[in-house]
C-alpha positions as a printed NumPy array, in Angstrom:
array([[  4.318,   2.042, -16.652],
       [  2.437,   2.116, -13.492],
       [  3.056,   3.71 , -10.681],
       [  1.508,   4.12 ,  -7.078],
       [ -1.806,   6.214,  -6.994],
       [ -1.783,   8.645,  -4.121],
       [ -5.036,   8.681,  -2.78 ],
       [ -6.724,  10.785,   0.107],
       [ -9.566,   9.942,   3.036],
       [-12.008,  10.859,   0.051],
       [-10.663,   8.448,  -2.895],
       [ -9.72 ,   5.638,  -0.512],
       [-13.239,   3.971,  -1.245],
       [-13.161,   3.94 ,  -4.472],
       [ -9.314,   3.602,  -5.226],
       [ -8.344,   0.652,  -2.633],
       [-11.495,  -1.139,  -1.341],
       [-13.265,  -1.066,  -4.545],
       [-10.165,  -2.165,  -6.586],
       [-10.861,  -5.029,  -9.235],
       [ -7.093,  -6.184,  -8.036],
       [ -5.682,  -6.98 ,  -4.847],
       [ -4.003,  -3.239,  -3.246],
       [ -1.164,  -2.627,  -1.08 ],
       [ -1.675,   0.83 ,   0.386],
       [  1.303,   2.698,   1.729],
       [  0.45 ,   4.812,   5.019],
       [  3.21 ,   7.33 ,   4.953],
       [  4.81 ,  10.88 ,   5.87 ],
       [  7.039,  13.224,   3.897],
       [  9.014,  13.34 ,   7.287],
       [  9.469,   9.588,   7.575],
       [ 12.895,   8.352,   6.467],
       [ 11.735,   4.518,   6.801],
       [  8.911,   5.894,   4.4  ],
       [ 11.721,   7.298,   2.053],
       [ 13.566,   4.265,   1.843],
       [ 10.185,   1.917,   1.042],
       [  9.197,   3.799,  -1.917],
       [ 11.276,   3.145,  -4.355],
       [ 10.911,  -0.854,  -3.635],
       [  6.676,   0.23 ,  -3.932],
       [  7.722,   2.108,  -7.499],
       [  9.378,  -1.118,  -8.458],
       [  6.413,  -3.396,  -7.641],
       [  3.823,  -0.984,  -8.95 ],
       [  5.564,  -1.214, -12.724],
       [  6.29 ,  -5.363, -12.074],
       [  3.087,  -6.468, -10.961],
       [  1.223,  -4.107, -13.03 ],
       [ -2.264,  -5.17 , -14.024],
       [ -1.827,  -7.861, -10.646],
       [ -1.404,  -5.398,  -7.909],
       [ -1.999,  -1.981,  -7.388],
       [  0.396,   0.234,  -5.319],
       [ -1.169,   3.31 ,  -3.405],
       [  0.147,   5.697,  -1.176],
       [ -2.014,   7.789,   1.748],
       [ -0.245,  10.562,   3.752],
       [ -1.15 ,  10.108,   6.689],
       [ -0.639,  13.83 ,   8.044],
       [ -3.211,  15.241,   5.034],
       [ -5.567,  12.074,   5.621],
       [ -5.776,  11.127,   9.014],
       [ -9.458,   9.72 ,   9.232],
       [ -8.172,   6.208,   6.57 ],
       [ -5.266,   6.473,   9.01 ],
       [ -6.997,   6.104,  12.141],
       [-10.136,   3.488,  10.727],
       [ -7.135,   1.094,  10.249],
       [ -5.421,   1.815,  13.566],
       [ -2.288,   3.078,  11.811],
       [ -0.485,   3.853,  14.378],
       [  3.591,   3.356,  12.945],
       [  4.769,   4.22 ,   9.846],
       [  4.937,   2.843,   7.295],
       [  2.368,   0.537,   7.662],
       [  1.285,  -1.242,   4.072],
       [ -2.017,  -2.918,   4.02 ],
       [ -2.926,  -5.345,   1.559],
       [ -6.456,  -5.494,   0.803],
       [ -8.546,  -8.181,  -1.496],
       [-11.894,  -7.833,  -2.198],
       [-12.421,  -5.112,   0.069],
       [-11.114,  -6.664,   2.732],
       [ -7.665,  -5.733,   4.703],
       [ -5.964,  -9.347,   4.367],
       [ -1.991,  -8.22 ,   5.333],
       [ -0.641,  -5.56 ,   7.483],
       [  3.279,  -4.793,   7.277],
       [  4.707,  -2.417,   9.731],
       [  8.072,  -0.554,   9.234],
       [ 10.06 ,  -1.138,   6.55 ],
       [ 11.402,  -4.729,   4.707],
       [ 13.447,  -5.857,   1.554],
       [ 11.786,  -6.092,  -1.645],
       [ 12.151,  -9.878,  -0.628],
       [ 10.569, -10.104,   2.053],
       [  7.788,  -8.194,   1.132],
       [  6.5  ,  -9.953,  -1.826],
       [  7.188, -13.24 ,   0.329],
       [  3.802, -11.676,   2.579],
       [  1.978, -10.733,   0.134],
       [  2.327, -13.06 ,  -2.913],
       [ -0.161, -15.585,  -2.007],
       [ -3.009, -13.401,  -2.363],
       [ -1.612, -11.492,  -6.099],
       [ -3.693, -13.443,  -8.985],
       [ -0.988, -15.962, -11.106],
       [  0.752, -14.062, -14.266]])
């Protein structure tokens, strides 16, 4: 069962940008209540879409360089990367169905 992968400024490029499958990165922080609300949804997606979607998490307080590079000003910010390019940005909490609606076009077929 797949779970979200914790990434840092140092591992972001190899884990996210160089991923062979679309990667949804969660820019979050420990103190952020909406981040805690969306975390279980991301864990479900990591398991349900294993092999088709990679979920990563980057703590903005501990990794400011990557957060600044992508203009993250509010959290949670979810950014979907495909082939190393930003293809979708979602700011704030979303229920699972809305989240899937925004990213499903970028996922490979089952």
